[in-house]
C-alpha positions as CSV (number, residue, x, y, z in Angstrom):
1,X,-14.0,2.8,-21.5
2,X,-15.0,4.8,-18.1
3,X,-12.5,7.6,-17.0
4,X,-10.7,6.5,-14.3
5,X,-10.9,9.2,-11.0
6,X,-9.1,9.5,-8.2
7,X,-11.1,8.1,-5.1
8,X,-10.2,11.1,-2.6
9,X,-11.6,13.3,-5.2
10,X,-14.7,11.7,-6.2
11,X,-16.6,11.8,-3.0
12,X,-16.3,15.4,-2.9
13,X,-17.7,16.3,-6.5
14,X,-20.5,13.6,-5.9
15,X,-21.6,16.3,-2.8
16,X,-20.7,19.1,-4.5
17,X,-23.3,18.0,-7.6
18,X,-25.8,16.7,-5.0
19,X,-26.3,19.9,-3.3
20,X,-26.4,21.7,-6.1
21,X,-29.1,19.5,-7.6
22,X,-31.0,19.9,-3.9
23,X,-30.4,23.4,-4.3
24,X,-32.1,24.1,-7.7
25,X,-34.7,21.2,-7.1
26,X,-35.2,19.8,-4.0
27,X,-35.5,23.0,-2.0
28,X,-38.3,24.7,-4.2
29,X,-40.3,21.8,-3.5
30,X,-39.8,20.6,-0.2
31,X,-40.1,24.3,1.1
32,X,-43.1,25.7,-0.4
33,X,-45.3,27.5,1.3
34,X,-48.2,25.4,1.0
35,X,-46.3,22.1,2.4
36,X,-44.0,22.6,5.4
37,X,-43.2,26.3,6.1
38,X,-45.7,27.8,8.6
39,X,-47.7,31.0,7.8
40,X,-46.7,32.7,10.8
41,X,-43.5,32.9,9.0
42,X,-44.6,34.7,5.8
43,X,-43.5,36.4,3.9
44,X,-39.8,36.1,5.1
45,X,-39.5,32.1,6.0
46,X,-37.0,32.1,8.5
47,X,-36.4,28.6,8.5
48,X,-36.0,28.0,4.6
49,X,-33.7,31.2,4.5
50,X,-31.5,29.4,7.1
51,X,-32.1,26.1,5.3
52,X,-30.9,27.2,2.2
53,X,-27.7,29.1,3.8
54,X,-26.4,26.0,5.5
55,X,-26.5,24.4,2.3
56,X,-24.7,26.7,0.6
57,X,-22.4,27.0,3.2
58,X,-21.5,23.3,3.1
59,X,-21.2,23.1,-0.6
60,X,-19.0,26.3,-0.7
61,X,-16.8,24.2,2.1
62,X,-16.9,21.1,0.1
63,X,-15.6,23.6,-3.0
64,X,-12.9,24.5,-0.5
65,X,-11.7,21.5,0.4
66,X,-11.2,19.9,-3.1
67,X,-8.9,23.6,-4.0
68,X,-7.0,22.8,-1.0
69,X,-6.3,19.1,-1.6
70,X,-5.5,20.0,-5.4
71,X,-3.5,23.0,-4.3
72,X,-1.5,20.6,-1.9
73,X,-1.0,17.7,-4.3
74,X,0.3,20.2,-6.8
75,X,2.8,22.0,-4.5
76,X,4.1,18.1,-2.8
77,X,4.8,17.2,-6.5
78,X,6.4,20.0,-7.7
79,X,8.9,20.2,-4.4
80,X,9.8,16.6,-5.1
81,X,10.2,17.0,-8.4
82,X,12.6,19.8,-7.6
83,X,14.5,17.8,-5.1
84,X,14.7,15.2,-7.5
85,X,16.4,17.5,-10.0
86,X,15.8,19.5,-13.4
87,X,12.9,18.6,-15.2
88,X,13.5,17.8,-18.6
89,X,11.5,18.1,-21.7
90,X,11.2,14.2,-22.1
91,X,9.7,13.7,-18.7
92,X,7.1,16.5,-19.5
93,X,5.9,14.9,-22.6
94,X,5.8,11.6,-20.7
95,X,3.4,13.4,-18.3
96,X,1.5,14.8,-20.9
97,X,1.1,11.3,-22.5
98,X,0.0,9.7,-19.4
99,X,-2.4,12.1,-19.5
100,X,-4.0,11.0,-22.9
101,X,-4.0,7.5,-21.8
102,X,-6.4,8.4,-19.0
103,X,-4.3,7.8,-16.0
104,X,-5.2,8.7,-12.7
105,X,-3.5,11.1,-10.7
106,X,-1.4,8.4,-9.1
107,X,-0.4,7.1,-12.0
108,X,0.7,10.4,-13.9
109,X,3.3,11.6,-11.5
110,X,3.6,14.7,-13.6
111,X,0.0,15.6,-13.1
112,X,-0.4,19.2,-12.2
113,X,-3.5,21.1,-11.3
114,X,-3.9,24.2,-13.1
115,X,-6.4,26.3,-10.1
């Protein structure tokens, strides 16, 4: 059975993993000195440095967006739980059981991200 994943988190993760793959594999082949880079840039290859810097920046930005989303979602749910009253043991056990049943974060109101 496939795991259910919230559609707001999945695109961010896909972009992060794609950028990681390109960083580890694709950049080396694409920016090899005998293919694209001009020999006039040797030995520093500023265009390759800029391309890698942009890739790292985008990857860092996407990770920060994911962190902020998870942080705000957890705080929002904590606020809603506090407004509704004190959470007892039964509600906490129900949230853990929903997590075990592979429910999404929208189905499991007791879900909190651990950051």
